[in-house]
C-alpha positions in Angstrom: 119.7 125.2 77.7 119.1 122.3 80.1 116.3 122.6 82.6 118.3 120.9 85.4 120.9 122.4 87.6 124.5 121.3 87.4 124.3 119.4 90.7 121.5 117.2 89.3 123.9 116.1 86.6 125.8 114.1 89.2 122.7 112.3 90.6 120.5 109.6 89.4 116.8 110.4 89.1 114.3 108.2 90.8 110.6 108.3 89.9 108.2 107.2 92.6 104.4 107.0 92.8 101.4 104.8 92.7 101.2 101.8 90.5 100.0 102.7 87.1 100.8 106.4 87.5 103.1 106.5 84.5 106.5 106.3 86.0 107.8 103.9 83.3 106.4 105.9 80.4 107.7 109.2 81.9 111.0 107.7 82.8 111.7 106.5 79.3 111.0 109.9 77.9 113.0 111.7 80.5 116.0 109.3 80.1 115.9 109.8 76.3 115.8 113.6 76.7 118.7 113.6 79.2 120.6 111.0 77.3 120.6 108.6 80.3 120.0 104.9 80.7 116.4 104.0 81.9 115.8 101.2 84.4 112.6 100.0 86.0 113.1 98.3 89.3 110.0 96.0 88.8 111.5 94.8 85.6 114.8 94.2 87.3 113.1 92.2 90.0 111.3 90.1 87.5 114.5 89.4 85.6 116.4 88.5 88.8 113.6 86.1 89.9 112.7 84.9 86.4 109.1 85.4 87.4 106.4 88.1 87.0 105.6 90.3 90.0 102.3 88.6 90.4 104.0 85.2 90.4 106.5 86.3 93.0 103.8 87.5 95.3 101.8 84.3 94.7 104.7 81.9 95.1 107.0 83.6 97.5 104.9 86.3 99.2 105.2 90.1 99.5 108.1 89.9 102.0 110.3 88.0 99.5 109.4 90.6 96.8 110.2 93.5 99.1 113.6 91.9 100.0 114.5 91.4 96.3 113.3 94.9 95.5 115.6 96.3 98.1 118.5 94.3 96.8 117.8 95.6 93.3 117.7 99.2 94.5 121.0 98.7 96.4 122.7 97.3 93.3 121.9 100.5 91.3 124.6 102.2 93.3 127.1 100.3 91.1 126.2 102.7 88.2 127.9 106.0 87.6 126.0 108.8 89.5 124.0 110.9 87.1 123.7 108.2 84.4 120.3 106.8 85.2 116.6 107.5 85.3 114.9 104.9 87.5 111.2 104.0 87.8 110.6 102.3 91.1 107.8 100.0 92.1 104.8 101.6 93.7 105.7 100.3 97.2 109.4 101.1 97.0 109.1 104.0 99.4 107.4 101.9 102.2 110.8 100.7 103.4 112.9 103.1 105.5 116.1 101.4 104.0 114.8 102.1 100.5 114.0 105.7 101.3 117.6 106.1 102.5 118.9 104.6 99.4 116.7 106.8 97.2 
């Protein structure tokens, strides 16, 4: 028996919390258990910029990072609802736009 309600089957799951709280580790386990794809927004930002998070902050600043982070989050709407478990960056919820997207 699945622990989640039927309505959750049609929604992606977003994990939020402080940096280092275990969102990625938990997200991978949850995705495997639910047979969903796992994505980490920080990893997607790094891939998009071809830089580490710390390099993005150092070379382009936090504002640039937050803009790219929002773009990445918005792009996740292209996936089938209910197909993903997503670990977000620690500051993802600071943006009103991001909270709406989540």
